[in-house]
C-alpha positions in Angstrom: -161.7 -54.6 90.5 -160.6 -55.7 93.9 -162.8 -58.2 95.8 -162.1 -60.0 99.1 -159.9 -63.0 98.5 -162.2 -66.0 98.8 -160.4 -67.6 101.7 -163.2 -69.8 103.0 -165.1 -72.5 101.2 -167.2 -75.5 102.0 -166.7 -78.8 100.1 -169.4 -81.0 98.9 -167.8 -84.0 97.1 -165.9 -82.3 94.3 -167.9 -79.1 94.5 -166.1 -76.2 96.2 -168.5 -73.4 97.2 -166.9 -70.2 98.3 -168.4 -67.9 100.9 -169.9 -64.6 99.8 -167.2 -62.0 99.3 -167.5 -58.2 99.0 -166.0 -55.6 96.6 -163.3 -53.3 97.8 -162.8 -51.3 94.5 -165.0 -51.3 91.4 -162.1 -50.4 89.1 -158.6 -51.3 90.1 -156.5 -52.5 87.1 -152.9 -51.9 86.4 -151.9 -52.1 90.1 -149.7 -54.7 91.8 -151.7 -57.5 93.5 -152.6 -56.8 97.1 -152.6 -59.3 99.9 -156.1 -60.4 100.9 -157.8 -59.3 97.6 -158.5 -60.8 94.3 -158.1 -58.9 91.0 -156.8 -58.9 87.5 -153.4 -57.3 87.2 -153.8 -55.3 84.0 -156.0 -54.1 81.3 -154.8 -56.7 78.8 -155.9 -59.4 81.2 -159.3 -57.7 81.5 -159.6 -57.5 77.8 -158.7 -61.1 77.2 -161.5 -62.3 79.5 -164.0 -59.8 78.1 -163.4 -60.9 74.5 -163.9 -64.5 75.5 -167.1 -64.0 77.5 -170.4 -63.9 75.7 -173.4 -62.3 77.5 -176.9 -63.8 77.1 -179.8 -61.6 77.9 -183.2 -63.3 78.2 -186.1 -60.9 77.6 -189.9 -61.1 77.4 -191.8 -57.9 76.9 -189.5 -55.8 79.1 -189.4 -52.1 79.1 -187.3 -51.1 76.1 -185.4 -48.4 78.0 -184.0 -51.0 80.5 -183.0 -53.4 77.7 -181.2 -50.6 75.9 -179.4 -49.6 79.1 -178.2 -53.1 79.8 -176.9 -53.5 76.2 -175.0 -50.2 76.4 -173.5 -51.0 79.8 -171.9 -54.3 78.8 -168.3 -53.7 77.6 -168.1 -53.7 73.8 -165.4 -56.4 73.8 -168.0 -59.0 74.9 -170.5 -60.3 72.2 -174.2 -60.2 73.3 -177.0 -62.6 72.5 -180.5 -61.5 73.1 -182.9 -64.4 73.5 -186.4 -62.9 73.2 -189.7 -64.5 73.9 -191.5 -61.2 73.4 -194.9 -60.8 71.7 -195.2 -60.0 68.0 -198.8 -58.9 68.1 -200.9 -56.9 68.6 -197.8 -54.8 69.3 -194.6 -56.2 67.9 -192.3 -55.9 70.9 -189.8 -58.2 69.3 -189.3 -55.7 66.4 -188.6 -52.9 68.9 -185.9 -55.1 70.5 -184.4 -55.8 67.1 -184.4 -52.0 66.4 -182.6 -51.3 69.7 -180.0 -53.9 68.8 -179.5 -52.4 65.3 -178.9 -49.0 66.8 -176.4 -50.3 69.4 -174.5 -52.1 66.6 -174.5 -49.1 64.3 -173.2 -46.8 67.0 -170.7 -49.1 68.6 -169.9 -51.9 66.1 -170.3 -54.5 68.9 -171.4 -58.0 68.0 -175.1 -58.6 68.8 -177.3 -61.6 68.0 -181.1 -61.3 68.4 -182.9 -64.7 68.4 -186.6 -65.3 69.1 -187.3 -68.3 71.3 -190.2 -69.3 69.1 -188.1 -69.2 65.9 -189.0 -72.3 63.8 -185.4 -72.8 62.8 -184.3 -73.1 66.5 -187.0 -75.7 67.1 -186.2 -77.6 63.9 -182.5 -77.9 64.8 -183.3 -79.0 68.4 -186.1 -81.4 67.5 -183.9 -84.6 67.0 -181.4 -83.9 69.8 -183.6 -82.3 72.5 -187.3 -83.1 71.7 -188.4 -82.5 75.2 -187.8 -78.8 74.9 -190.5 -78.5 72.3 -194.2 -77.8 73.1 -197.4 -79.1 71.4 -196.9 -76.7 68.5 -193.4 -78.1 67.9 -191.8 -74.8 69.0 -189.5 -74.2 72.0 -191.5 -74.0 75.2 -192.0 -70.8 77.0 -189.7 -70.3 79.9 -186.5 -68.5 81.1 -184.6 -71.7 81.4 -185.3 -72.7 77.9 -184.1 -69.3 76.6 -180.9 -69.6 78.7 -180.1 -73.0 77.2 -180.6 -71.7 73.7 -178.4 -68.7 74.4 -175.7 -71.0 75.9 -175.5 -73.2 72.8 -175.3 -70.1 70.6 -172.5 -68.7 72.8 -170.7 -72.0 72.4 -171.1 -71.6 68.6 -169.3 -68.2 69.0 -166.4 -70.2 70.7 -166.9 -68.4 74.0 -164.7 -69.6 76.9 -167.3 -68.1 79.3 -171.0 -67.4 79.1 -172.7 -64.8 81.3 -176.3 -64.0 82.0 -177.9 -60.7 82.8 -181.6 -60.0 83.2 -183.0 -57.2 80.9 -185.2 -55.5 83.5 -182.4 -53.6 85.2 -183.2 -49.9 85.5 -179.7 -48.8 86.4 -177.3 -49.5 83.4 -174.1 -48.9 85.4 -175.0 -51.9 87.6 -174.8 -54.2 84.6 -171.3 -52.9 84.0 -170.4 -53.7 87.6 -171.8 -57.3 87.1 -169.6 -57.6 84.0 -166.5 -56.6 85.9 -167.3 -59.1 88.6 -167.5 -61.9 86.0 -164.3 -60.9 84.3 -162.4 -60.7 87.6 -163.6 -64.0 89.1 -163.6 -66.1 86.0 -160.3 -64.7 84.9 -158.7 -65.5 88.3 -160.1 -69.0 88.8 -157.7 -71.9 88.1 -160.4 -74.4 87.5 -161.8 -75.2 84.1 -165.2 -75.8 85.8 -165.9 -72.4 87.3 -169.0 -70.3 88.1 -169.6 -66.8 89.5 -172.9 -65.9 91.0 -174.0 -62.4 92.2 -175.9 -61.6 95.4 -177.4 -58.2 95.2 -176.0 -55.8 97.9 -179.6 -54.5 98.3 -182.8 -55.0 96.5 -184.7 -51.8 96.0 -188.5 -51.9 96.4 -190.6 -48.9 95.6 -194.2 -47.7 95.8 -195.8 -44.4 95.0 -195.2 -43.4 98.6 -192.0 -45.1 99.6 -188.6 -46.3 98.5 -187.0 -49.0 100.5 -183.7 -51.0 100.2 -184.3 -54.6 101.2 -181.2 -56.7 102.3 -182.4 -59.7 100.4 -184.9 -60.4 97.6 -188.0 -62.2 98.7 -187.4 -65.3 96.6 -183.8 -65.7 97.6 -184.6 -65.2 101.3 -186.8 -68.3 101.1 -185.0 -70.5 98.7 -181.5 -69.9 100.2 -182.8 -71.0 103.6 -184.4 -74.2 102.3 -181.4 -75.0 100.1 -179.0 -74.7 103.1 -181.3 -76.7 105.3 -181.4 -79.5 102.7 -177.6 -79.5 102.4 -177.2 -79.5 106.2 -179.4 -82.6 106.5 -177.5 -84.3 103.7 -174.1 -83.7 105.1 -175.1 -83.7 108.7 -173.2 -80.5 109.3 -175.1 -77.2 109.4 -174.3 -74.7 106.7 -175.5 -71.4 105.4 -173.0 -71.2 102.5 -175.7 -70.8 99.7 -176.4 -67.1 99.2 -177.2 -67.2 95.5 -179.9 -69.9 94.9 -181.8 -67.6 92.5 -179.0 -65.5 91.0 -180.2 -64.3 87.7 -176.9 -62.5 87.2 -174.3 -65.3 86.9 -171.6 -66.6 84.6 -169.7 -69.9 84.0 -167.1 -71.5 81.9 -168.3 -73.3 78.8 -166.9 -76.5 80.3 -169.2 -76.0 83.2 -172.1 -75.1 81.0 -171.9 -78.3 79.0 -172.1 -80.5 82.0 -175.2 -79.3 83.8 -178.9 -79.7 83.3 -181.1 -76.6 82.8 -184.4 -76.3 84.6 -187.5 -75.1 82.9 -188.8 -71.6 83.6 -187.7 -69.8 86.7 -186.1 -72.9 88.2 -183.1 -72.6 86.0 -180.7 -70.8 88.4 -181.5 -73.2 91.3 -181.3 -76.2 89.0 -177.8 -75.2 87.9 -176.5 -75.7 91.4 -178.6 -78.8 92.0 -177.3 -80.4 88.8 -173.6 -80.0 89.6 -174.2 -81.1 93.2 -176.0 -84.2 92.1 -173.3 -85.1 89.6 -170.2 -84.2 91.7 -171.5 -84.7 95.3 -174.4 -87.2 95.4 -173.1 -89.4 92.6 -169.4 -88.7 93.2 -168.6 -92.4 93.6 -170.1 -93.2 90.2 -167.3 -91.3 88.5 -169.6 -89.0 86.6 -168.0 -85.7 87.8 -166.1 -84.2 84.9 -163.7 -82.2 87.1 -162.1 -85.2 88.8 -159.5 -85.4 90.3 -159.8 -81.6 90.6 -162.7 -79.4 91.9 -165.7 -77.5 90.6 -165.4 -73.9 91.8 -168.4 -71.8 92.6 -167.9 -68.2 93.6 -170.4 -65.8 95.2 -169.9 -62.1 95.1 -172.0 -59.4 96.8 -172.6 -56.4 94.5 -171.7 -52.9 95.6 -174.7 -51.3 94.0 -178.3 -51.9 94.9 -180.4 -53.7 92.3 -183.4 -51.8 91.0 -185.7 -53.7 88.6 -189.3 -54.0 87.6 -191.8 -55.2 90.2 -193.9 -57.9 88.6 -196.3 -58.6 91.4 -197.0 -61.2 94.1 -198.0 -63.9 91.7 -194.7 -63.7 89.9 -192.7 -64.0 93.2 -194.9 -66.9 94.4 -194.4 -68.7 91.0 -190.6 -68.3 91.3 -190.6 -69.7 94.9 -192.8 -72.6 93.9 -190.7 -73.6 90.9 -187.4 -73.3 92.9 -188.6 -75.3 95.9 -190.2 -77.9 93.6 -186.8 -78.3 91.9 -185.1 -78.9 95.2 -187.8 -81.3 96.3 -187.6 -83.5 93.2 -183.8 -83.6 93.2 -181.6 -86.2 94.8 -180.3 -83.8 97.4 -183.0 -83.9 100.1 -183.5 -86.9 102.5 -186.9 -87.5 104.1 -186.4 -84.7 106.6 -185.4 -82.3 103.9 -188.5 -83.1 101.8 -190.7 -82.6 104.9 -189.1 -79.3 105.6 -189.7 -78.2 102.0 -193.4 -79.2 102.2 -193.8 -77.5 105.6 -192.3 -74.3 104.2 -194.6 -74.4 101.3 -197.7 -74.9 103.5 -196.6 -72.1 105.8 -196.4 -69.8 102.8 -199.9 -70.8 101.8 -199.2 -73.1 98.8 -201.8 -75.7 98.5 -200.4 -77.6 95.5 -197.8 -80.3 95.7 -194.3 -79.6 94.4 -194.5 -79.6 90.6 -192.3 -81.7 88.4 -190.6 -79.4 86.0 -188.7 -80.4 82.8 -185.0 -80.5 82.9 -182.8 -80.3 79.8 -179.3 -81.7 79.3 -176.9 -79.8 77.1 -177.7 -81.1 73.5 -175.4 -83.3 71.5 -175.1 -80.9 68.6 -172.5 -78.9 66.8 -172.9 -75.5 68.4 -171.2 -73.8 65.4 -173.6 -75.5 62.9 -176.5 -74.5 65.1 -175.4 -70.9 65.2 -174.8 -70.9 61.4 -178.3 -72.4 60.7 -180.0 -69.8 62.9 -178.1 -66.9 61.2 -178.6 -68.1 57.6 -182.0 -69.8 57.6 -184.1 -67.7 60.0 -186.2 -64.9 58.7 -186.8 -63.4 62.2 -183.5 -63.9 64.1 -180.4 -61.9 63.1 -176.7 -61.5 63.7 -175.1 -58.1 63.7 -171.3 -57.7 63.6 -170.4 -61.3 62.8 
């Protein structure tokens, strides 16, 4: 893959955020490096990054066809962890997901873990080290962020160097392959131990019975990117529009990066990842809490070549994502008083009557990731590992 060489960045303390770059060639391996582009030089380099990158797929009652397509699109060199919060009755959707994983394993031999978010073994192992992630029934809370954190710890247990995240509701499997190649190229080329790659969809497809339309930006990102950039502009007193991936469900990071951030509950997770590292390595830089010092955190943003087509989940879903993301920014240490007023004004203009909600945040747990993985594999009667 060739992408634009990320030649421009903005610096926030120790956090280096690169401008959005575009793809020149989806598959360009085995060629000499070209001036002005970034790419891996050979197939061995590609394989090395792929083997060391674990993909986490959070899923909750998604269309089985789309989950199967995403699983088959991710290169077989990369292990996959499915974190499911799907229903078990009246229809056992979780069993369908397990059956899909079994078929993929039997036909490809790839490593696949399937773990249910409500697995009692998962809750038991997190109870002492991360009690706030449990609900009133002493099980892991519902929420995408909670699932992503569980998947990250399991990936750490697999000794991953990088962990990548893909949503399961992608109706075009080849797009998931494109995302994987982006992650391999960027993470394999970065010189920082603390690195992240975030994808901005080239277009977001929206369809009805009568029409099919390619939007330039998703509705959530269009709002949250604008607010995030305004808050950063007020904070630094220099206007910026550098943030293009505030709600990037498709993203990847090094395990060193993953261990240092806080994970937001629910749909705030992608926004909270950025906020967390900016708080630690920008707002609190003088306190010496930034792990990358004296070097930088590197955050890359890449625009996909393919449009993104996924399930439309309705206006309430979109509104909920916006509310959770804006609330996360509001309650962080990034906005000054002008920034908080701007967030409130934006929410009022959009028709929100509630105040910004305070969502849970979770640190990376102080736990042996390998022991956690082994416990889930050996003690659970609903989660399973294939190919380990």
